[in-house]
Each structure stands twice: as C-alpha cells, then as structure tokens.
TORNUFI-372127 format. One record per residue: x, y, z of N, C-alpha, C, O, CB in turn; residue in one letter. Coordinates in steps of 0.02 Angstrom, whole numbers, padded with zeros to 5 digits, always signed. Each point is the difference from the previous one (the first is absolute). Glycine has a CB too. Example, Ala and Ser with C-alpha at 12.3 -4.5 7.8 and 13.67 -1.06 7.14 Angstrom:
# residues 2
+00660-00284+00390-00045+00059+00000+00045+00060+00000+00052-00001+00033-00147-00058+00029A +00077+00112-00098+00042+00059+00003-00039+00055+00037+00025+00055+00008+00034-00087-00116S 
This chain:
# residues 161
+06666+04646-04943+00060+00026-00032-00016+00068-00029-00043+00007-00043+00085-00124+00017M -00007+00169+00050-00013+00067-00024+00050+00020-00054+00053-00030-00008-00101+00060+00119G +00030+00021-00147+00045+00026-00052+00025+00068+00023-00038+00040+00027-00023-00102-00118L +00126+00075+00081+00024+00067+00014-00020+00046-00057-00027-00023-00050+00125-00023+00118D -00084+00110-00062-00022+00049-00050+00024-00014-00070-00039+00006-00048+00038+00076+00138G +00065-00101-00097+00027-00014-00067-00033-00061-00030-00018+00001-00059+00127+00049+00093A -00117-00103+00006-00033-00060-00026-00072+00015-00019-00026-00024-00050+00101-00048+00120E -00109+00112-00028-00070+00016-00013-00007+00039-00065-00045-00015-00040+00023+00015+00163F +00064+00050-00133-00006+00040-00061+00018-00042-00061-00030+00009-00053+00057+00095+00118S +00020-00150-00059+00018-00044-00055-00060-00045-00016-00016-00011-00058+00139+00013+00091K -00155-00028+00019-00059-00042-00010-00056+00040-00034-00031-00025-00047+00062-00043+00149E -00043+00129-00079-00052+00042-00030+00016+00014-00073-00044-00006-00043+00021+00058+00154Q +00085-00035-00126+00020+00016-00068-00009-00061-00045-00024+00005-00056+00106+00080+00099E -00061-00143-00018-00006-00062-00039-00073-00015-00014-00018-00017-00056+00123-00026+00108T -00148+00050-00001-00071-00011-00010-00029+00049-00051-00040-00020-00043+00031-00024+00160L +00029+00106-00111-00024+00052-00047+00018-00018-00071-00042+00003-00045+00053+00084+00135C +00051-00107-00101+00024-00016-00067-00037-00061-00027-00019-00001-00059+00132+00049+00087V -00124-00098+00014-00030-00063-00023-00075+00005-00008-00030-00043-00034+00122-00017+00089C -00124+00109-00025-00072+00005-00004-00023+00047-00056-00059+00018-00003+00054-00041+00124Q +00049+00042-00164-00020+00038-00059+00006+00075+00006-00006+00035-00050-00069-00127+00027G +00087+00118+00083+00011+00072+00006+00069+00013-00030+00044-00042+00003-00117+00053+00102E +00081+00047-00135+00062+00013-00035+00046+00048+00038-00008+00061-00005-00052-00081-00103E +00106-00008+00146+00050+00042+00032+00050+00025-00052-00001-00022-00057-00012-00042+00165P +00055+00109-00087+00050+00027-00046+00050-00054-00019+00007-00050+00035-00021+00164+00015S +00049-00104-00105+00053-00045-00022+00053-00003+00054+00028-00054+00013-00051+00080-00135V +00038+00030+00154+00049+00001+00054-00021-00042+00059+00042-00032+00031-00009+00145-00068G -00097-00112+00053-00025-00041+00055+00006-00074-00016+00018-00040+00043-00098+00131-00011S +00066-00109-00093+00007-00071-00020+00073-00021+00006+00014-00053+00026-00113+00063-00105I +00144+00032+00054+00072-00016+00004+00022-00007+00073+00041-00042+00017-00021+00103-00126A -00047-00018+00152+00017-00002+00071-00023-00065+00032+00036-00030+00040-00044+00155-00036S -00052-00147-00020-00026-00063+00027+00042-00059-00026+00016-00046+00038-00133+00096-00029V +00134-00049-00073+00042-00052-00028+00066-00003+00038+00025-00054+00016-00079+00068-00131I +00083+00045+00128+00063+00002+00038-00009-00032+00069+00042-00040+00021-00009+00145-00082S -00086-00087+00095-00012-00029+00066-00006-00076-00003+00025-00035+00043-00083+00140-00009S +00025-00129-00086-00011-00071-00006+00064-00038-00019+00014-00053+00027-00131+00077-00060M +00156+00004-00013+00059-00035-00025+00063+00011+00040+00047-00040-00004-00098+00049-00107L +00054+00045+00149+00061+00016+00036-00003-00015+00074+00047+00014+00037-00027+00073-00121L -00076-00115+00107-00009-00020+00070-00006-00076+00003-00041-00029-00036-00016+00140+00064T +00097-00143+00013-00005-00073+00004-00072-00021+00018-00029+00027+00047+00152-00034-00014P -00150-00042-00069-00068-00022+00014-00004-00044+00063+00050-00030+00020-00074+00036-00142P -00034-00009+00151-00011-00047+00054+00003-00070-00030-00024-00011-00055-00047+00094+00122L +00100-00131-00031+00005-00068-00026-00070-00027-00019-00048+00006+00037+00150-00026+00033P -00105-00009-00130-00062-00028-00024-00042+00047-00042-00050-00020-00030+00051-00050+00129G +00019+00134-00102-00038+00050-00039+00030+00015-00068-00024+00044-00035-00011+00005+00143N +00087-00085-00126+00037+00016-00062-00044-00003-00062+00003+00044-00043+00099-00087+00097E -00143-00010-00060-00041-00008-00060-00051+00057-00005-00007+00031-00053+00022-00157+00059V -00050+00139+00049-00050+00054+00000+00033+00067-00015-00027+00040-00038-00042-00105+00120Q +00126+00078-00052+00034+00064-00009+00023+00009-00072-00010+00054-00028+00047-00058+00148L -00007-00047-00149+00025+00008-00069-00058+00006-00049+00005+00035-00050+00098-00100+00080I -00159+00031-00016-00058+00006-00044-00028+00071+00002-00018+00028-00052-00009-00150+00070M +00025+00151+00041-00025+00069+00007+00050+00049-00031-00021+00048-00033-00040-00081+00139L +00125+00022-00095+00051+00043-00030-00005-00003-00077+00008+00051-00033+00068-00068+00133A -00087-00042-00127-00008-00008-00072-00061+00039-00025+00004+00033-00052+00050-00147+00059D -00108+00110+00029-00061+00038-00018+00014+00075+00000-00020+00036-00046-00051-00128+00095L +00103+00116+00003+00014+00072+00006+00050+00023-00054-00008+00054-00029-00014-00061+00152L +00073-00034-00135+00048+00018-00052-00035+00002-00068+00015+00043-00042+00079-00095+00108F -00141+00008-00077-00040+00000-00061-00038+00066-00009-00004+00027-00055-00007-00151+00063G -00017+00149+00048-00035+00065-00003+00048+00057-00014-00015+00044-00040-00070-00088+00120R +00142+00043-00046+00050+00052-00012+00022-00002-00073+00004+00052-00032+00035-00059+00152L -00025-00052-00144+00022-00010-00069-00052+00026-00049+00016+00037-00047+00051-00137+00083D -00129+00082-00025-00054+00021-00045-00006+00076-00002-00008+00029-00053-00052-00136+00077Q +00063+00138+00033-00008+00073+00003+00059+00037-00031-00009+00050-00034-00060-00065+00137R +00130-00010-00091+00058+00033-00030+00002-00012-00075+00021+00045-00038+00042-00059+00146L -00083-00044-00131-00004-00013-00072-00052+00045-00033+00006+00019-00058+00029-00138+00077R -00087+00137+00019-00053+00043-00026+00021+00074-00001-00036+00042-00025-00049-00124+00067A +00145+00096-00015+00026+00068-00004-00007+00041+00063+00014+00060-00002-00041-00067-00116G +00006-00023+00173-00003+00039+00062+00070+00020+00022+00048-00034-00016-00153-00026+00051E +00108+00115-00001+00065+00024+00025+00026-00048+00052-00039-00027+00040+00007+00146-00063E +00097-00131+00025+00031-00044+00050-00003+00032+00069-00017+00059+00007+00094-00106-00095P -00062+00008+00140+00001+00028+00067+00045+00062+00003+00051+00004-00036-00071-00118+00084P +00001+00161-00008+00036+00064+00004+00074-00010+00021+00043+00040-00020-00152+00017+00047F +00122-00108+00013+00069-00011+00024+00046-00027-00055+00061-00003+00010-00107-00017+00104S +00018+00000-00170+00041-00026-00055+00028+00058-00041-00036+00046-00017-00032-00153+00014W +00132+00103-00012+00033+00050-00041+00007-00028-00070+00050-00031-00017+00013+00079+00117N -00113-00036-00141-00003-00030-00066+00042+00042-00049-00013+00059-00010-00101-00107+00034V +00163+00015-00054+00042+00032-00050-00027-00013-00069-00045-00042-00009+00145+00031+00084L -00074+00046-00123-00025-00005-00068+00025-00060-00039+00036-00042+00026-00043+00163-00024G -00013-00123-00064+00015-00056-00044+00075-00010-00012+00021-00055-00019-00130+00075-00036A +00149+00031+00067+00072-00007-00012+00035-00044+00052+00059-00017-00008-00061+00130-00045E -00033-00132+00106+00029-00043+00052-00010-00074-00018-00036-00036+00035+00015+00126+00052D +00053-00111-00141-00009-00069-00024+00029-00051+00049-00030-00053+00009+00035+00096-00127E +00051-00028+00148+00030-00046+00049-00047-00010+00060-00010-00056+00023+00126+00093-00059E -00144+00018+00060-00048-00004+00056-00061-00040-00020-00025-00041+00039+00066+00151+00004G -00066-00098-00104-00060-00036-00023+00013-00075-00003-00043-00039+00020+00009+00140-00087R +00093-00121+00043+00016-00071-00003+00003-00031+00070-00027-00054+00011+00092+00075-00116Q -00034+00015+00152+00005-00026+00069-00069-00008+00031-00016-00054+00026+00128+00110-00014F -00154-00004-00015-00066-00005+00032-00047-00047-00037-00044-00030+00030+00059+00146+00013V -00005-00124-00108-00042-00048-00038+00017-00071+00022-00045-00042+00006+00040+00121-00104T +00068-00094+00110+00019-00066+00025-00029-00011+00070-00024-00055+00015+00131+00058-00082K -00106+00047+00109-00029-00006+00067-00076-00011-00005-00028-00043+00034+00119+00118+00014R -00123-00036-00092-00073-00006-00011-00017-00072-00022-00047-00030+00026+00041+00153-00057Y +00043-00149-00018-00013-00067-00027+00009-00053+00054-00043-00044+00007+00080+00082-00120D +00018-00035+00151+00013-00049+00052-00052+00005+00056-00022-00052+00026+00145+00055-00053A -00141+00057+00046-00052+00010+00051-00066-00030-00022-00031-00038+00037+00089+00143+00001L -00078-00089-00097-00063-00024-00028-00001-00077-00002-00050-00031+00019+00040+00137-00087S +00065-00135+00045+00004-00073-00005-00003-00033+00070-00035-00049+00009+00103+00062-00115E -00032+00015+00154-00001-00029+00067-00068+00006+00033-00021-00045+00036+00141+00072-00025N -00154+00028-00022-00068+00007+00028-00047-00051-00031-00040-00032+00035+00060+00154-00016L -00016-00131-00084-00043-00049-00034+00016-00071+00022-00045-00039+00016+00036+00115-00115R +00073-00093+00099+00020-00068+00016-00014-00018+00073-00013-00058+00016+00102+00067-00103M -00087+00040+00131-00011-00013+00071-00073-00001+00020-00016-00016+00057+00123+00068-00036G -00151-00036-00067-00071+00005+00015-00037-00067-00009-00058-00001-00020+00062+00120-00014S +00031-00174+00047-00030-00066-00006-00024-00024+00068+00041-00016+00043+00033-00011-00142S -00140+00025+00110-00026-00022+00065+00027-00070+00018+00005-00044-00043-00109+00114+00025P +00120-00079+00081+00022-00065+00024+00074-00012-00005+00023-00054+00019-00132+00014-00051G +00147+00087+00007+00073-00009-00008+00036+00051+00044+00030+00047-00025-00044-00091-00094K +00010+00033+00184+00025+00048+00049+00075+00013-00007+00020+00059-00002-00109-00098+00078L +00130-00012-00081+00073+00010-00004+00018+00036-00065+00040+00047+00001-00022-00151+00068V -00047+00081-00124+00014+00032-00064-00023+00073+00000+00035+00044-00025-00047-00156-00032E -00047+00124+00085-00025+00069+00004+00045+00044+00042+00012+00058-00017-00128-00101+00003S +00143+00015+00068+00046+00037+00043+00062+00021-00037+00024+00056+00008-00068-00118+00089G +00072+00017-00138+00059+00016-00039-00014+00055-00052+00038+00047-00008+00003-00165+00024R -00098+00110-00050-00018+00050-00050-00016+00067+00033+00016+00053-00028-00060-00144-00046H +00015+00090+00132-00015+00062+00037+00065+00036+00018+00005+00061-00007-00111-00112+00053L +00155+00013-00023+00064+00029+00017+00034+00031-00062+00026+00055+00003-00014-00138+00091E -00012+00046-00149+00030+00026-00062-00038+00061-00026+00031+00048-00023+00006-00164-00006K -00103+00115+00034-00040+00057-00021+00017+00062+00042+00003+00055-00026-00096-00132-00010A +00105+00066+00101+00019+00055+00043+00067+00032-00021+00007+00061+00002-00069-00117+00091G +00109+00014-00112+00066+00025-00023-00009+00041-00064+00027+00055-00006+00031-00155+00058V -00097+00073-00099-00010+00035-00064-00038+00065+00011+00017+00051-00030-00018-00161-00030E -00050+00109+00103-00040+00061+00013+00045+00053+00032-00002+00059-00019-00103-00127+00034W +00147+00048+00033+00044+00048+00034+00047+00033-00052+00009+00061+00002-00014-00130+00105R +00034+00029-00152+00045+00028-00050-00036+00045-00049+00026+00053-00019+00045-00155+00030Q -00131+00082-00032-00040+00042-00045-00018+00065+00034+00008+00054-00029-00054-00157-00027L +00022+00099+00117-00020+00059+00037+00058+00048+00012-00006+00060-00010-00082-00129+00065L +00146+00042-00035+00058+00042+00012+00023+00034-00064+00017+00060+00001+00018-00136+00092Q -00034+00040-00147+00020+00030-00064-00047+00056-00020+00021+00053-00023+00029-00162-00013A -00115+00098+00046-00049+00050-00019+00004+00062+00045-00010+00056-00023-00065-00147-00020M +00090+00081+00106+00005+00057+00046+00063+00040-00011+00000+00061+00008-00067-00125+00075E +00122+00031-00100+00064+00034-00014-00004+00037-00067+00024+00056-00006+00039-00143+00073V -00094+00054-00116-00008+00030-00066+00013-00050-00054+00055-00025-00008-00022+00135+00054G -00085-00126-00084+00006-00048-00054-00057+00011-00049-00052+00029+00017+00108-00113+00059S -00045+00062-00137-00055-00003-00048-00048-00054+00026+00019-00042+00040+00054+00080-00139A -00135-00036+00077-00049-00050+00020+00016-00067-00033+00031-00002-00053-00119+00091+00068M +00068-00145+00017+00007-00065-00034-00037+00001-00067-00048+00036-00008+00059-00094+00120P +00012+00018-00158-00028-00002-00067-00077-00002-00002-00030+00038-00038+00134-00095+00003E -00137+00014+00074-00073-00002-00004-00035+00066+00021-00056+00013-00020+00065-00136+00041P +00025+00163+00019-00030+00062+00025+00025+00062-00038-00023+00055+00013+00012-00109+00098W +00058+00044-00156+00030+00055-00035-00050+00037-00044-00043-00031-00031+00152-00030+00033W -00104+00126-00003-00043+00041-00043+00045+00045-00042+00046+00032+00026-00141-00034+00059R +00081+00005-00148+00043+00040-00044-00021+00074-00003+00039+00042-00023-00018-00145-00043S -00081+00118+00089-00025+00069-00004+00005+00033+00068-00031-00024+00048-00047-00007-00142V +00116+00086+00100+00003+00034+00065-00068+00027+00020-00038+00024-00042+00157+00007+00019P -00134-00036+00086-00062+00027+00026+00014+00041+00062+00049-00012+00034-00114-00086-00080R +00023+00146+00060+00012+00041+00060-00011-00040+00063-00040-00047+00002+00005+00149-00065P +00071-00083+00116-00008-00029+00065-00056+00038+00035-00003+00061-00005+00125-00097+00012V -00166+00000+00028-00056+00032+00035+00026+00056+00043+00050-00009+00036-00115-00098-00037E +00033+00163-00001+00018+00056+00043+00058+00042-00026+00016+00051+00030-00058-00118+00063G +00073+00047-00148+00057+00037-00025-00022+00063-00037+00038+00047-00006+00026-00154-00004A -00126+00107-00015-00027+00060-00032+00025+00011-00070+00060-00010-00014-00070+00058+00125G -00033-00029-00155+00015+00019-00069+00042-00051-00038+00037+00018-00046-00043+00098+00084L -00001-00180-00020+00032-00052-00038+00075-00005+00009+00034-00035-00038-00124+00049-00041G +00118+00022+00128+00072-00004+00012+00013-00050+00056-00034+00001+00050+00050+00118-00089R +00034-00162+00030+00017-00048+00053+00024+00037+00063+00027+00055-00004+00003-00140-00083P -00040+00054+00144+00025+00027+00063+00075+00001-00002+00031-00042-00032-00132-00001+00094S +00133+00091-00027+00073+00002+00001+00027-00065+00029-00026-00026+00050+00025+00151-00038P +00053-00152-00043+00032-00060+00024-00037-00064-00014+00022-00053+00020+00025+00123+00066G -00104-00066-00121-00038-00060-00016-00019+00001-00072-00037+00044-00023-00007-00051+00140R +00069-00041-00155-00015-00004-00071-00042-00062-00012+00007-00050+00035+00100+00112-00065R -00150-00059-00019-00040-00058-00018+00017-00021-00070+00019+00041-00042-00111-00006+00119V +00085-00100-00091+00011-00025-00068-00053+00027-00046+00001-00014-00060+00053-00090+00103D 
C-alpha cells in the first residue's frame, strides 16, 4: 500500500510533531485539520482521535505560552467579545470531544466524538481565519508585535490581542 504525496507529507508531519521536533504552530494546526476534517479509515477512529488530542494539546500549550497563532488566522483585539465567546465555546466543545473520544477500545464512541470534534474544529478554524478574538484560554491582554512586522508594529490587516 503506497502513500500519495499529500498522505506522505501528512505522515511525515505527524511523525515530526510526535517525536519531539517542534514544527510551527501553523503546521500543527494544519495536521489537526487534516486529521479532523478527513474521514478516517474504518477502525482507525480511536488511534486518530488520540493523536488529534495529543496534537491539540501541543497547540494549546504553545498558544497559552504566548506563541503567535498560525499566520492564516486573523486575530482581532479584545473588543471582539462576541467573537471570543463563539470561539471559546468551540474550543471547549472541541477539547471535550477529543478527551472523551480518546478511550481505547470504544470504537463507536470514539467515532462519534471524532465527528463532533471535526465540526467544532472547522467552526473554530473558520472563525479564526475570517477574523475573531482568540478563545479565552489563548487570549492575551498585552499586544505584541507580529514576527517580521518590524519595529513592534503589527502587520497591516492583522491585529493581535
């Protein structure tokens, strides 16, 4: 059984992330998207959701530590309270479904939680790409410069909390 280029690069990225090498936050988000937004092969639901939970944990840890979000995310400021509430609900539901579905030996239950996690991730991702404040756990009250923006000024069209 061979892998096409997309599958191979996804496999490489997943291995890289799980073996302790530190890919970018954007790469982690991309792998999570591939895992949650692509229907799994039958019987792989438990393994897939456990790996997605691990990767989301890494993404969560790094964003809580203050790393810049993926470049494709349009992060709005603290005044976007409605957006923050929406993405915080998506974050909470995603996190819960990943945790609840990571029970070895419960294939059907894991499949349901994987599907729900995919819906929540899609909504979170779309909101962040269109423009939203960060979910509450990732929110930062102190503005920081965006990498490459120079002299501490945010890039045009991209604001950070």
